[in-house]
C-alpha positions as CSV (number, residue, x, y, z in Angstrom):
1,X,-2.7,-11.2,-6.5
2,X,-6.2,-11.9,-8.5
3,X,-7.5,-10.6,-11.8
4,X,-10.3,-11.4,-13.5
5,X,-12.9,-9.9,-16.5
6,X,-16.6,-9.0,-15.7
7,X,-19.0,-8.4,-18.5
8,X,-22.7,-7.0,-17.4
9,X,-25.6,-5.0,-18.9
10,X,-25.1,-2.5,-16.8
11,X,-22.2,-1.0,-14.1
12,X,-24.5,-1.4,-10.8
13,X,-25.1,-5.5,-12.4
14,X,-21.2,-5.8,-13.2
15,X,-20.2,-3.7,-9.8
16,X,-22.4,-7.0,-7.9
17,X,-20.4,-8.9,-9.7
18,X,-17.2,-7.6,-8.7
19,X,-18.4,-7.7,-5.0
20,X,-19.4,-11.0,-5.3
21,X,-16.5,-12.7,-6.6
22,X,-13.8,-10.8,-5.2
23,X,-15.3,-9.2,-2.3
24,X,-15.8,-5.7,-1.4
25,X,-11.8,-4.6,-1.3
26,X,-11.9,-5.2,-4.7
27,X,-9.9,-2.6,-6.5
28,X,-11.6,-1.3,-10.0
29,X,-9.4,-1.5,-12.5
30,X,-10.3,-0.3,-15.8
31,X,-14.1,-0.4,-17.3
32,X,-15.4,0.8,-20.7
33,X,-18.6,-0.2,-22.9
34,X,-18.4,-2.9,-25.0
35,X,-20.9,-2.2,-28.4
36,X,-22.4,-5.8,-29.3
37,X,-23.8,-6.1,-33.0
38,X,-28.6,-6.3,-32.8
39,X,-29.5,-9.1,-34.5
40,X,-31.4,-9.2,-37.6
41,X,-34.5,-8.3,-36.4
42,X,-34.0,-5.4,-33.4
43,X,-31.1,-3.9,-35.9
44,X,-29.4,-2.1,-33.3
45,X,-26.3,-2.6,-31.7
46,X,-26.4,-4.2,-27.8
47,X,-23.9,-2.6,-25.0
48,X,-22.4,-4.0,-22.1
49,X,-20.1,-2.9,-19.4
50,X,-16.4,-4.8,-19.0
51,X,-15.2,-4.1,-15.9
52,X,-11.7,-5.6,-14.9
53,X,-11.6,-5.6,-10.9
54,X,-8.3,-7.0,-8.9
55,X,-8.0,-8.8,-5.5
56,X,-5.1,-9.9,-3.0
57,X,-7.8,-12.6,-1.6
58,X,-8.2,-15.8,-3.4
59,X,-10.9,-15.8,-5.2
60,X,-14.1,-18.8,-4.1
61,X,-14.1,-20.6,-7.0
62,X,-12.6,-24.3,-8.3
63,X,-9.3,-25.1,-8.2
64,X,-9.5,-27.1,-11.4
65,X,-9.8,-24.2,-13.0
66,X,-7.3,-22.8,-14.8
67,X,-7.9,-20.1,-16.5
68,X,-9.0,-18.5,-13.0
69,X,-6.1,-20.0,-10.9
70,X,-2.6,-18.0,-9.9
71,X,-1.3,-20.0,-12.0
72,X,-3.2,-18.6,-14.7
73,X,-0.6,-15.1,-14.5
74,X,2.3,-16.4,-14.8
75,X,5.1,-15.7,-17.4
76,X,4.0,-19.1,-18.6
77,X,0.5,-18.4,-19.3
78,X,-0.9,-17.7,-23.1
79,X,-1.3,-14.4,-24.2
80,X,-2.6,-12.7,-27.2
81,X,-0.7,-13.1,-30.2
82,X,1.9,-9.6,-30.8
83,X,0.6,-8.6,-26.9
84,X,3.4,-10.3,-24.8
85,X,5.4,-7.6,-23.5
86,X,9.1,-6.4,-24.2
87,X,11.3,-3.9,-22.0
88,X,10.6,-2.0,-25.1
89,X,7.4,-2.2,-24.5
90,X,6.1,1.7,-23.8
91,X,4.2,1.4,-21.4
92,X,6.5,-0.7,-19.1
93,X,9.5,1.6,-20.3
94,X,7.4,4.5,-18.7
95,X,7.0,2.7,-15.6
96,X,10.6,1.4,-15.3
97,X,12.0,4.8,-15.5
98,X,11.2,6.4,-13.4
99,X,13.7,5.3,-10.8
100,X,11.4,3.4,-8.4
101,X,12.9,1.1,-6.3
102,X,14.0,-2.0,-8.0
103,X,12.3,-3.5,-4.4
104,X,8.9,-2.6,-5.8
105,X,9.0,-2.8,-9.3
106,X,10.3,-6.5,-9.2
107,X,7.7,-8.8,-10.3
108,X,5.9,-5.9,-11.3
109,X,6.4,-6.1,-15.3
110,X,5.0,-9.9,-14.9
111,X,1.9,-8.6,-13.4
112,X,1.6,-6.2,-15.6
113,X,1.9,-8.5,-18.4
114,X,-1.2,-11.0,-16.5
115,X,-3.4,-8.5,-17.6
116,X,-3.6,-9.4,-21.3
117,X,-5.5,-12.5,-20.1
118,X,-8.1,-10.2,-18.7
119,X,-9.4,-7.9,-20.9
120,X,-10.4,-7.8,-24.6
121,X,-8.2,-5.9,-25.8
122,X,-5.7,-7.0,-23.6
123,X,-3.4,-5.0,-21.9
124,X,-4.2,-0.9,-22.3
125,X,-2.6,2.3,-20.9
126,X,-5.8,2.8,-18.7
127,X,-5.7,-0.2,-17.2
128,X,-2.1,-0.6,-16.3
129,X,-2.8,2.6,-15.2
130,X,-5.3,1.6,-12.5
131,X,-3.4,-1.1,-11.5
132,X,0.3,0.8,-10.9
133,X,-2.7,3.5,-8.5
134,X,-3.5,0.8,-6.7
135,X,0.0,-0.9,-6.2
136,X,1.7,2.5,-5.4
137,X,-1.7,3.2,-2.6
138,X,-1.5,-0.4,-1.3
139,X,2.7,0.0,-0.5
140,X,2.8,3.0,1.2
141,X,1.1,3.8,4.6
142,X,-0.4,7.0,6.1
143,X,-1.3,8.6,9.2
144,X,-3.7,11.4,10.5
145,X,-3.5,13.6,13.5
146,X,-4.4,11.7,16.7
147,X,-5.4,14.8,19.7
148,X,-6.1,12.3,22.7
149,X,-4.8,13.8,25.6
150,X,-1.9,16.1,25.4
151,X,0.3,15.6,22.0
152,X,4.0,16.8,22.2
153,X,5.2,17.0,18.2
154,X,8.7,17.6,17.8
155,X,9.7,19.1,14.5
156,X,13.2,17.5,13.0
157,X,15.1,17.5,10.3
158,X,18.3,19.0,8.1
159,X,18.6,22.6,7.3
160,X,16.2,24.2,4.8
161,X,13.7,21.8,4.5
162,X,11.0,24.3,6.3
163,X,10.7,23.1,9.4
164,X,9.4,26.7,11.3
165,X,6.8,27.6,8.8
166,X,5.7,23.7,8.8
167,X,5.0,24.1,12.3
168,X,3.7,27.6,11.9
169,X,0.9,26.1,8.9
170,X,0.2,22.9,11.8
171,X,-0.6,25.5,14.7
172,X,-3.0,27.7,12.2
173,X,-4.7,24.9,11.6
174,X,-5.6,23.5,14.2
175,X,-5.7,26.4,16.8
176,X,-8.2,28.4,13.8
177,X,-10.1,25.6,12.6
178,X,-10.2,23.7,15.6
179,X,-10.1,25.9,17.9
180,X,-7.4,23.8,20.0
181,X,-5.1,25.0,22.7
182,X,-1.3,25.3,21.4
183,X,2.2,26.3,22.8
184,X,5.1,26.6,20.5
185,X,8.3,26.2,22.0
186,X,11.1,26.7,20.6
187,X,15.0,25.4,21.2
188,X,16.8,26.8,18.1
189,X,18.9,29.2,19.6
190,X,21.5,29.0,16.5
191,X,20.0,30.3,13.2
192,X,20.1,33.9,12.8
193,X,16.3,35.4,12.7
194,X,14.5,32.4,14.0
195,X,13.4,33.2,16.6
196,X,11.7,36.8,15.5
197,X,10.4,34.5,12.8
198,X,8.3,32.2,15.4
199,X,7.4,35.1,17.1
200,X,6.0,36.6,14.2
201,X,3.5,33.3,13.4
202,X,2.5,33.0,17.4
203,X,2.1,37.2,17.1
204,X,-0.5,36.3,14.3
205,X,-1.9,33.5,15.4
206,X,-1.8,35.1,19.3
207,X,-0.5,31.6,20.7
208,X,2.7,31.7,23.3
209,X,6.2,31.3,22.3
210,X,8.6,30.3,25.0
211,X,12.0,29.5,24.7
212,X,14.3,26.8,26.0
213,X,17.8,26.8,25.8
214,X,18.6,23.7,28.2
215,X,17.6,20.0,28.5
216,X,16.3,21.2,32.0
217,X,14.5,24.9,30.7
218,X,12.5,22.8,27.7
219,X,11.8,20.1,30.4
220,X,10.6,22.5,32.7
221,X,8.2,24.9,29.7
222,X,6.7,21.0,28.9
223,X,5.6,20.5,32.3
224,X,3.9,23.9,32.7
225,X,2.4,23.3,29.4
226,X,0.9,19.9,29.8
227,X,-2.9,21.2,30.4
228,X,-2.6,22.4,26.7
229,X,-4.1,19.6,23.6
230,X,-0.9,19.7,21.3
231,X,2.2,21.4,22.0
232,X,4.7,22.3,19.2
233,X,8.7,22.1,19.8
234,X,10.6,23.7,16.5
235,X,14.1,22.6,15.8
236,X,17.4,24.1,14.6
237,X,18.6,22.3,11.4
238,X,21.0,19.8,11.3
239,X,23.6,18.0,10.0
240,X,23.2,14.4,8.9
241,X,27.0,14.0,8.5
242,X,27.5,15.2,11.7
243,X,27.2,13.3,14.5
244,X,27.3,15.1,17.9
245,X,25.2,17.8,15.9
246,X,22.4,14.3,16.5
247,X,22.8,13.6,19.8
248,X,22.7,16.9,21.1
249,X,19.4,16.8,19.3
250,X,18.7,13.9,21.4
251,X,19.4,14.8,24.7
252,X,17.1,17.9,24.2
253,X,14.0,15.5,22.3
254,X,14.3,12.3,24.7
255,X,13.4,14.7,27.9
256,X,9.9,13.7,27.9
257,X,8.7,10.5,26.8
258,X,5.9,11.9,25.2
259,X,7.4,13.9,22.7
260,X,6.6,12.7,19.3
261,X,9.2,13.7,16.1
262,X,8.3,14.2,12.8
263,X,11.3,14.3,11.0
264,X,10.6,17.3,8.1
265,X,12.0,16.5,4.0
266,X,12.5,18.2,1.2
267,X,11.0,16.3,-1.8
268,X,13.7,18.2,-4.0
269,X,16.0,15.5,-2.0
270,X,18.0,13.4,-4.6
271,X,17.1,10.0,-3.5
272,X,20.4,8.5,-2.3
273,X,20.9,11.9,0.2
274,X,17.1,11.1,1.9
275,X,17.9,7.6,2.5
276,X,21.3,9.3,4.1
277,X,19.2,11.4,5.9
278,X,16.9,9.4,7.3
279,X,18.8,6.5,8.3
280,X,21.6,9.5,10.4
281,X,18.1,10.7,12.4
282,X,17.0,7.9,13.0
283,X,19.4,7.8,16.0
284,X,15.7,9.1,17.5
285,X,12.5,8.0,16.8
286,X,10.4,8.9,14.7
287,X,6.6,9.4,14.3
288,X,6.1,10.8,10.8
289,X,7.6,11.9,7.7
290,X,6.3,15.3,7.0
291,X,7.4,16.0,2.9
292,X,8.3,20.0,1.9
293,X,8.2,21.7,-1.0
294,X,6.5,19.4,-3.4
295,X,5.4,22.5,-5.5
296,X,9.1,23.2,-6.8
297,X,9.6,19.5,-8.2
298,X,7.9,17.6,-11.1
299,X,9.9,14.4,-9.6
300,X,8.3,12.1,-6.6
301,X,10.2,8.8,-7.4
302,X,12.3,9.8,-4.3
303,X,9.8,10.2,-1.9
304,X,7.3,7.5,-2.5
305,X,11.2,5.1,-2.6
306,X,11.8,7.0,1.0
307,X,8.2,5.6,2.0
308,X,9.2,2.0,1.2
309,X,12.8,2.2,2.3
310,X,12.3,2.9,6.3
311,X,8.7,1.5,7.1
312,X,7.1,5.1,8.4
313,X,4.5,6.7,7.8
314,X,3.7,10.1,6.0
315,X,1.7,12.8,7.6
316,X,1.5,15.6,5.4
317,X,2.8,17.0,2.2
318,X,3.2,21.2,2.2
319,X,2.9,23.0,-1.3
320,X,3.8,26.7,-1.0
321,X,4.7,29.5,1.8
322,X,1.2,30.9,2.4
323,X,0.4,30.3,6.3
324,X,-1.6,27.9,6.9
325,X,-3.3,27.2,3.6
326,X,-0.1,25.5,1.7
327,X,-0.3,22.1,4.0
328,X,-2.8,18.8,3.1
329,X,-2.9,15.9,5.1
330,X,-1.4,12.8,3.0
331,X,-3.4,10.3,1.6
332,X,-2.7,7.5,-0.5
333,X,-4.3,8.1,-3.9
334,X,-2.3,11.5,-3.3
335,X,1.2,10.4,-3.0
336,X,0.2,7.5,-6.4
337,X,-1.3,10.4,-8.0
338,X,1.8,12.3,-7.8
339,X,4.2,9.6,-9.1
340,X,1.4,8.7,-11.4
341,X,2.3,12.1,-13.3
342,X,5.7,11.5,-14.5
343,X,5.6,8.3,-16.2
344,X,3.7,8.7,-20.2
345,X,1.0,6.8,-20.9
346,X,0.3,7.5,-24.7
């Protein structure tokens, strides 16, 4: 990583300098206006724009310049008097107290200390927030829907995470907004009222619904619906600590190699439990994560840690019970904002 400060007469000129020095992929960490004393004839203060930017690419400049080399950002580099960070530094302490994965935090503290070298005022909350936002976005993977050809999506996960409602939201979204041809299938013949709930959604959305009670029946239903744009399969919640239930689920969903499994998880689940759930459900290939109930918690580090722990892309976030409104396509910026919202910056 390279961090550099730029000073120019206006923002347009500063951004031009950033692009020339760091390339188009550079991230702006902070901006501010700097007032300078005017000369004795003009009698007014001049102002310039200061921009701190960063990039993972090496900067094109002579290696002999120690102020610009990566070594300048090591812990041995000199810092401004009184600005050196310590474990009791309030900004760093706020970041460390969030419970972010140690693998992610490792090295982050030293990199944030390096910000002292690249701004006139040293490390500020604004600069740290911008830098951490960039690192959070860089660490996660998101994915959007690909509806080329017939897609078969199954929704799997533990009990009570909102699989049926999430499937209904996605069905409504693609049916009402994009006029896609959609069929619904349920293999949840265990839960009382599950079929009736899905029948209600299907009737409101005017979508066909079929029930599969066995592997062969599911295979036949998928074959009959191969002309559709999207085939959505609802499954019963499975206890991750009951291997027999997961094996049964695997037996169903491996009936067709086109089935893409989306693991539905609740944002309210504890970090350790999330790790156990994902490990056990990985008996099946996981296409993406869907996190529900982000409106029912204010702690999102477990969600972020999970995206790092078992690398799978995040596709959707849901934030309520309304169909189809309470669902959003996941973005890197949204994930970063959720994590940053819990860090004290003052």
